[in-house]
C-alpha positions as CSV (number, residue, x, y, z in Angstrom):
1,M,-119.5,35.3,112.8
2,V,-116.1,33.8,112.9
3,S,-113.9,33.4,109.9
4,V,-110.9,31.1,109.5
5,V,-108.2,31.9,107.0
6,I,-106.0,29.0,105.9
7,L,-102.6,30.1,104.6
8,A,-101.9,27.9,101.6
9,A,-99.8,30.1,99.3
10,G,-96.3,29.0,100.2
11,Q,-93.7,27.7,97.8
12,S,-92.5,24.8,100.0
13,R,-88.9,25.6,99.0
14,R,-87.3,23.6,101.9
15,M,-89.5,20.6,101.1
16,G,-88.6,20.7,97.5
17,Q,-92.2,19.9,96.4
18,P,-95.6,21.3,97.3
19,K,-96.2,19.8,100.7
20,L,-99.9,20.8,100.7
21,L,-100.4,18.4,97.9
22,L,-98.7,15.5,99.6
23,P,-100.9,12.5,100.3
24,L,-101.8,11.8,103.9
25,G,-104.0,8.7,104.0
26,Q,-106.9,9.1,101.5
27,K,-106.5,12.9,101.1
28,T,-103.9,15.5,100.7
29,V,-102.5,17.6,103.5
30,I,-104.6,20.7,102.5
31,E,-107.8,18.6,102.2
32,H,-107.3,17.4,105.8
33,V,-106.8,20.9,107.1
34,V,-109.9,22.3,105.3
35,D,-112.0,19.3,106.4
36,Q,-111.0,19.7,110.0
37,V,-111.9,23.4,110.0
38,A,-115.2,22.6,108.3
39,R,-116.1,20.1,111.1
40,A,-115.5,22.9,113.6
41,Q,-118.6,24.6,112.1
42,V,-117.1,28.0,111.6
43,D,-119.0,30.6,109.6
44,E,-116.5,31.2,106.8
45,I,-113.4,29.4,105.5
46,I,-111.0,31.3,103.3
47,V,-108.0,29.6,101.7
48,V,-105.2,31.9,100.5
49,L,-103.6,30.5,97.4
50,G,-100.3,31.3,95.7
51,A,-97.6,29.1,94.4
52,V,-99.7,26.1,93.5
53,K,-103.1,27.8,93.2
54,K,-104.5,25.8,90.3
55,E,-103.8,22.5,91.9
56,I,-105.2,23.4,95.3
57,A,-108.2,25.2,93.8
58,Q,-109.1,22.0,91.9
59,L,-108.7,19.9,95.0
60,L,-111.0,22.2,97.0
61,S,-113.6,22.8,94.2
62,H,-116.2,20.6,95.9
63,R,-115.8,22.1,99.4
64,D,-117.6,25.2,100.8
65,V,-114.6,27.5,100.9
66,K,-113.8,30.9,99.6
67,L,-110.6,31.0,97.6
68,C,-108.4,34.1,97.7
69,N,-105.4,34.6,95.4
70,N,-102.3,36.2,96.8
71,P,-100.2,37.4,93.8
72,R,-97.5,38.6,96.2
73,Y,-97.0,35.2,97.9
74,A,-93.3,35.1,97.1
75,E,-92.8,38.2,99.3
76,G,-93.6,36.2,102.5
77,Q,-96.4,35.0,104.7
78,G,-97.4,38.5,105.8
79,T,-98.7,39.1,102.3
80,S,-101.0,36.1,102.7
81,V,-102.2,37.2,106.1
82,A,-103.1,40.6,104.6
83,A,-104.8,39.0,101.5
84,G,-106.8,36.7,103.7
85,A,-107.8,39.4,106.1
86,N,-109.0,41.5,103.2
87,S,-111.2,38.7,102.0
88,V,-113.0,38.2,105.2
89,S,-116.7,39.0,105.2
90,E,-117.7,42.4,106.7
91,E,-120.0,40.6,109.2
92,S,-117.1,38.7,110.7
93,Q,-116.3,39.5,114.3
94,G,-113.2,37.4,114.5
95,I,-110.5,35.9,112.4
96,M,-108.4,32.8,113.1
97,F,-105.4,32.2,110.9
98,L,-104.2,28.6,110.4
99,P,-101.2,27.3,108.4
100,G,-102.2,25.0,105.6
101,D,-99.5,22.5,106.3
102,Q,-100.5,21.4,109.8
103,P,-103.1,18.6,109.1
104,L,-103.0,17.0,112.5
105,F,-104.2,19.9,114.6
106,H,-107.1,19.3,117.0
107,R,-110.4,20.6,115.5
108,N,-111.8,22.2,118.7
109,I,-111.0,25.7,117.5
């Protein structure tokens, strides 16, 4: 079993607005990332939420993902990595971490 943890808890301070919610074609940035991972047919997808958790959770409510809240997101990305790793199924034999703001990656993961 392979789990993918998508890091989506950031504050987008440099961007000035939540970049994961920006439109890219017919979907948002985070929807593109989640859909690409889903097409790769991994066993488990976990999305770590933080700064805009309500908005992202609503966007992903119809997708087969596990949502994980990171209340310490403001302390840095390492806290999101830890929160995601702690949410992975016990049966998982490997974890891949992906940033939630890279929607154009190739899906052959």
